[in-house]
N, C-alpha and C positions, 0 to 999 in steps of 0.2 A: 168062734170067740177066741180072743187072744188071752195071754196069761194074766191080763189085768181084769178079765171078766167083761170086756167090752167087745162089740162087734169088730170083726177083722177090718182094719182100715189101711192095710199095707199098700193098697192100690191108689190111695188118694195122693194127689200132688201136694207139694208144700203149700201152694197158694190156696188150695181148697181146705187144707187143714187150718190154715190161718183164719180163713173166713168163718169156719165152724167154731174155732176157739173163741173168736171175738163175739160170736153169737151165744156163747155160754157153755160149749162143750170143752171145758178146761182139760179134761183127761187126755184129749188128743195132743196137747202140747208135749206130752212125754215122748210121743213118736218122733217129733223133731229133735228133742234132746238126744235121744239114743242114736238117731241118724247122723247127727253132726258132732257128737262127742270126740271121736278120734281126730277128725279134721281140725276142730278148734284147739284140741290139746296140742297137736303138733305145731300149729301156727303160733299159738301163744308161747309155747316153750322156745320157739326160735327167736322170740323177742326177749322174754323174761329170763330164760335159761335157769329157772329155779322150779324144779318139779313140784315142790310142796305148795308153792304159791299159785301155780297154774290152775288147780282145781278151784280155788277161791275166785280167780278171775273169770273162769268159765261160768261159775254159778252166778256171779254178778252180771255177766253178759246175758245169760238166759233170762234172768229176772228183769233186767232193763229192757230186753227185747220184748218180753211179755207185756210189760207196761206200755210199750210203744206200738203194740200190734195194731191197734185201731188206726194208727197213723201210717201204717205200712202201705205203700203204693207200689204197684207192679211196674215201676219204672226200671227196676232191676230185679233179679231173682231174689227169693228169700235167702238163699245161700250167700249171695254176694252181700246183701244187707246185713245179715247176721255176722258175717266175717268182718265187715267194717267195724261193727260195734265191738267185737272182740279185739281187734287191733287197737282201737282207741283205748279200751280198758287196759290192755297190756302195756301200751306206751305210758299211760297215766300212772299205772302202778310202778313202772320202772323208774319214772322221774321222781316219784315220792320216795321210793326206796333209796335212790342215790342221794337224796337230800339228807335222809336220816343218818346213814352211816355206810359209806362206800366200802370201807375196809371190812366191816362186819359182814356185809352182804357177800363180798368176795370169798370170805372164809366159809360162809354158809353154803355157797355154791359148790366149793370144793368138797365139803362134807356130803352134800347131796349126791355128787357124782360117785362118791365111794359107796353110797347106799342105793344106787340106781337099780330099779327092778330088772334091768337088762342082765344083771349079774346072775339071775336065776335061770337064764335061758342057755340053750346050747351055744357053743362058741362064744361064751360070755366075754372073753377077753377081746375078741374082735368087735363085739357090739359096743363095748365101752370105748374102744379106739375110734369106731365110726361116729359114735355120738359126740365124742370130744372134737373130732376133726370138723364135723358140721358145725358144732357150737362155737368153734373158734373163728369161723368166717365172720367178717364184718357184717353188721346187722342188715344192711340194705341188700347184700348179696345172699346172706343166709335165708332171709325171708322169701325171696324169689325162688331160691333153690328148694326150700321145703315145700312151697306151694306146687312148683312144677314137677320136681323129680321125686319127692317122697309122697306127697299127697296127690300127685298126678292131676292137678287142676290144669285146665287149658290155658293157652296164652291169653285168650280173650278174658277168661275169668280173672286171671292174675292182673291183667291191665285194668279191669273194672275195680277190683278190690283196692289196688294200690294207687289208682289214678295215674298210671304211667302209660306212655306210648309203647307201641309194639317193639320198636327198636330198642328202647331202654330195658324192657323185660328180657329180650334176647341177649343183650349185651351183658346184663347183670348175671344172667344164668351162665353164660359162657365164661365169664370172669370167675364165678363161684367154682365152676368145674375145674378151671385152671389152677385154682388155689388149693384144691384138694389133692392129696397125694395120688399119683397115677395107680398105684397098687390097690387103692381102695375102690376104684371105679366100678369094679364088678360086683361090689357088695352093698353099696349104699342104698339100694332100692328095696332091701329086705323089708318085709312087712312087720318084722319084729322091732325095727328101729323106731324109737320113741313110742313104744307100745302103750296103749291105754286099755287095760284089761277090763273084763266084765264086772268084777267086784267094784272097781273104781267108777265104772260107767253107772252102776246101780247107785253108788253113793251120790254122784252128782245129780242124777235123775231124781232120786228120792228127796234130796234136799230141796231142789227147785220146786218140785211138785208140792212138797209140804208147805212151802212159803205161799205158793199160789192158792192153795186150798184153805188157808187160814183166814 
């Protein structure tokens, strides 16, 4: 039994979980939320660049995906399908925010950087510098960089999610690396970069599951 009081389902594939959730085993959806929280957080943050808003985007993504589960077809992996939904939500949120007040948003971004959770970690100054260096990359390069180098998604996965050719993915990744300072190259893969801790993971999972179960 797992911590939720349900049978151990850790060996189930994403696709099998989707089938069972659609058939009524809602509790299994939490497995997918916890599995992909870190990945979605990092990718959304690379687009929105606002730590406080990313959780809302993730929650919306999971809820929208849940409502569309019955229409999910295995033409692509669940991971790819879910990531596409997240990217669309992130881009939509970014456009709406820019319309409201670009100057206010930029001010909020600066404040969020000062309050980043990375400051509580060892080598906090370095983590802030790393986060800022990656965040300052142009969006199309930053997104590929986060997927390939930080999240360690394959070239094929990145191609699928972004609907890009292999050469474009490789070119953007190379360009992103060139734009980062050489002295940072040994540090940017740290697992602590853009960390999404357990407390926040619980918050997102509990919120989504409460909506699903109402």
